[in-house]
N, C-alpha and C positions, 0 to 999 in steps of 0.2 A: 120350699124356699121362696122368699120374697125378693123383689129387686133390692140390691144392697144399699145400705146407707152410704152417703158420700164419704170418701176417704180424704185424709189430709192431703192438701195440695191440689184438690179439685174444686172447681167452682160449681156450687150446687144451686140449681134453679128450684126454689121451693114452691110448693103448691099454693101457699098463701100469697106469694108474690106474683103468681100467674093466674089469679082468679079474675078473669076478664068477664065482661057482661055478655049476656046471651046474644045481643045484637052484633057483637064483634066476632061471633063464631060463624057467621054466614057471609060468604063472598058476595058482594053486591053485583059483581060482573056476571059470574056464572051460576050463582045460586048454590054453590057447593056448601053442604051442611057438614060441619065438623061435629064429632061426638060431643054431647053436652058436657062431659067431664074431661075433654081433651087437654085443656090448659092445666087442669089439676094434676094430670099425669106427670108433669115435669118435676114433681116433688123428689123423685129419685134419679133424675138425670144428672150426669156428671160431665161438665165441660172441662176438658183437660187442656191446659195451656200453661206449661211451665218448663223451665230448663231442666228439671229433674225427671218429670213423668212423661214428657213428650206432648203431642198435640192431637186433638180429636175429640170424640164424644162417646160416652158410654150410656146406654139405655135411653136413647132419644126416641120418644114416642112418635110413631107414624100416624098420619091423619086418617085412621081407619076405625071402624066401630070396635073391632077387637083391639085389646091393649097390646099391640105389637111394638117391640123396641129394637132399635138398630145400635150396634156398637161398632165403631171404627176409630182406632187409636194407633198412631205411629209413635211408639216409644223409642227411646235411644237404642235399644238392642233388639226389638222385635215389633211385630205388628199384630194387633188384635182386631178381630172382625167376627160378627155373628148376629143372629136374631134371637130374641127372647120374647116371651109372652106371659102375661098374668091374666088368667081367666077365672075370676073368683078365687078359690083356694088352689087352683091348678096352675103350676108354673112349668113352662117348657123353654128349653134353650138348645141351640146348636151353633157351633162355631168354635173360635179360639178366644178364650177369656183369660186375661192375665197370663198369657203365653202358654195356656194349657188347652188342648183340644178337648171339647166336651159336648156330649149329647145328654140331655136330662129331661125327665118327665116326673114331676113330684106333685102329689096332692097332700096339702098340709093345712086343713082347716083348724081353727082355734080349738074345736072339739069335734069328735067323730073319727071316722076311719081315716087312717094315714097310709100312704104308700109312696114309694120312691124308686126310680130306676136311674142310675147315673153311670155312664160309660165315659171314661177319660183316657187320654193318651199320655205318652211320655212315662214318667215315673209316678204319676198320680194314681189313686185307687179308683176302682169301680165298685158299685154295690147295688143290691136290690133288697128292699125291706118293706114290711107291712106292719101296721100297729094301730093303736087307738089312743085318743087324747080326751080328757075330761077337764072341766073347769068348775071351781067352787068359789064361794064368797064373792059372787058377782063378777067373776072373771079375774079376780085378783090372784088366784092360785090356779095353776095348770099342772096336770099330771099327764105324762106321756110315756108310753111303753111301745117299743118296736122290737121285732125280730127280723133278722136278715142274714145275708151272706155277702162278704166283701172279698176283693182280690187286689193285691198289690205286690208287685215284684213276683216272687215265686211262692207267695203265701195265699192260700184260699181259706177263709175263716168264717164259719157261722158265728153270729154274735147276737147279743141282746143289748138293748139300750133303754135305760130308765131315767126319766128326768122329772124333777119337781121345780117349777119356777113360780116366783111370787113378786108382786110389786105393790108397794104401799107409799102413799104420799101424805104430807101434812103441811099446813100453812101456818107460819108464825108471823102475825101482823101481815106484812106484804111480802115476806120471804117464803118462797115455795121450796120445800125439800122433798126428796123421794129416795127410796131404797129399793133396788132391784137385786134379786138373787136367783141363781139357778144351781141346783145340785144334780149331778148326773153320774151314771155308772155304766160303763161299757164292760161286758163280760164275754170272754172267748172260751167256751167250754172245751173245745177240741185241743186248743193249745194250753189250756189251764192258766190263762191270764185274765186279769181284770184291772180296771183303773177307775177310781172315783175322783171327782173334782167338784169344787165349789167356787162359783163366781159371785162376787158381791160388788155392786156399784152404788156409790153415794152421789147424789146430784143436788145442786142448789141453784136457784134463780133468785136474784135480789136486785131491785131497783135502788141505786145508790143516790141518784139525784135526778132532776128533770132531764129526760133523754138518755141518762147513763144507766146501763144495766150490766150486771155481772152474772155470768153463767160459769159454774165450776163443777167438776166431777172427779171422782177418784175410783179406780178399779183395782180389785184384788182377785187373784185366782190361786187356789190351793189345790194340789193334786197328790194322789198317792196311788201306787201300783204301776202296772205296765200294760201295754196293748200289743196285739198281734199284727194290727194294721197301722203302719206309721202315721198315716193321715189322721187317724182317730186320736192319736196321742196328744195330750196337752201337758204343758209344763207350768211351773210356778211363774206368775207374771204379775207385775204391778205398774200402774201408770196413773198420771194425773193430767188434767187439762183445765184451762181457764180461758174465758173469752170476755173481754171488756169492750162494750159497744156504746158509742155515743151517736145518737141520732140528732141531727141539726134540727132544732125546733122550728116549726112553721115553714118547712121546706116544701113548697108546692110547685115551684118552677124548676128550670134547669139550674144546676149548680151542685155543690157538695151536699150529699144526702146523709152521709154517716162516716165516722171514723171507727176502725175496729182493730183491736190488738188480740192476737191468739198465741197462746203459749202451751206447749205440752212437754211432759217429761216421761220418758220410758225408763223407769227405775231399774228394770231388769237388765236391759241392754245398755243403760247409762248413756242415753241420747236425749238431748234437749233441742226443741225447735221453737222458734218465735217468729211471728209474721205480723206485719202491719198492713192494713188495707185502707185505701182511700177510695170511697164508693160515691159515685156520681149519679145524679138524677139526669138521665139523658132521654127521657120520654118513653122509656120501656117499662113493662110491668115490674121490673126488678131494678135495684141499684146495681151499677156496673162500674168496676174500676180495676186498678192494678194492685198487686201484692208484692211486697219485698220482705224477705226474711233471711234467717241464718239457722244453720243446723250444726250443733256441737256434738262430737263423739268423744266421751271421756277417755275411752280405751284406745282410740286411734285418731289422734288430732289431725293426721294427714287426710282423713275423710271429711273433715269440716268443709262446709260449702255454703255459698249463697243460694237463695231460692227466689225465683222470679215467676210470677204467674198472673192469672186473671181471677178476680173474685167477684161474687155476686151476693146479694142479700135482698129479701123481700122489702118492698117499699113500705 
């Protein structure tokens, strides 16, 4: 497992926006030397500051040689806290993450031996697995096979996991397009169950005018069959997202750095969100500003709500 990608409603400090010079990594007073890649580690940090998700930070890198991260979030109905570390292909975590107590040790290189041990509390599953991954076509296609045993509720189930994932991109003039796909199969021989699924993502990046860029994507998941461990079960899912960003030309000093509009549609659950960001240059390695949005629930209009938060973007 890698550090997760930023979720909606979180402010993500990207690696590109935090690429400082080497001279800025040494404290002039005490000579404290930060790791050379320290500021680049902020690429998966999530600053949580919203009326819906609470306040705090997820995966904040500590100033140590080892890539150790701190999570501390006070959400409206619970508090998350814990430590996690990424050491090459090895991921370790202990604490409460998204309201689930978890201890995990996973080795998942792009190719080679794979193994994982996860122990979780509450109603979540625990599992132990081992397997192997290979890559072909210059890393564009990856094959993964695992065998393991999982437990959830009163069910203990040996299982196999097989996956094939692929990624291809193509540029048309200045428009960049990409297709990502993953086909997977979980089989539970003791219970006589199996589930197959296929994920397909279409992505597009297009410059519309000077400083104006459109990023759009569409995701589809198809499934068939059933699982013995509920956490492994996937369902039909479809969603779309689009981001329109305008960077103010020639913005070198303090002031407005960018305007951004983000819209997403969960077609399966019939929920639409839209957010507008005003991003300022305040002398930091990232643009920082406020975010205001709204969330629509087609099936439950009483759940509609405003969204307020903090947003960031690389300079």
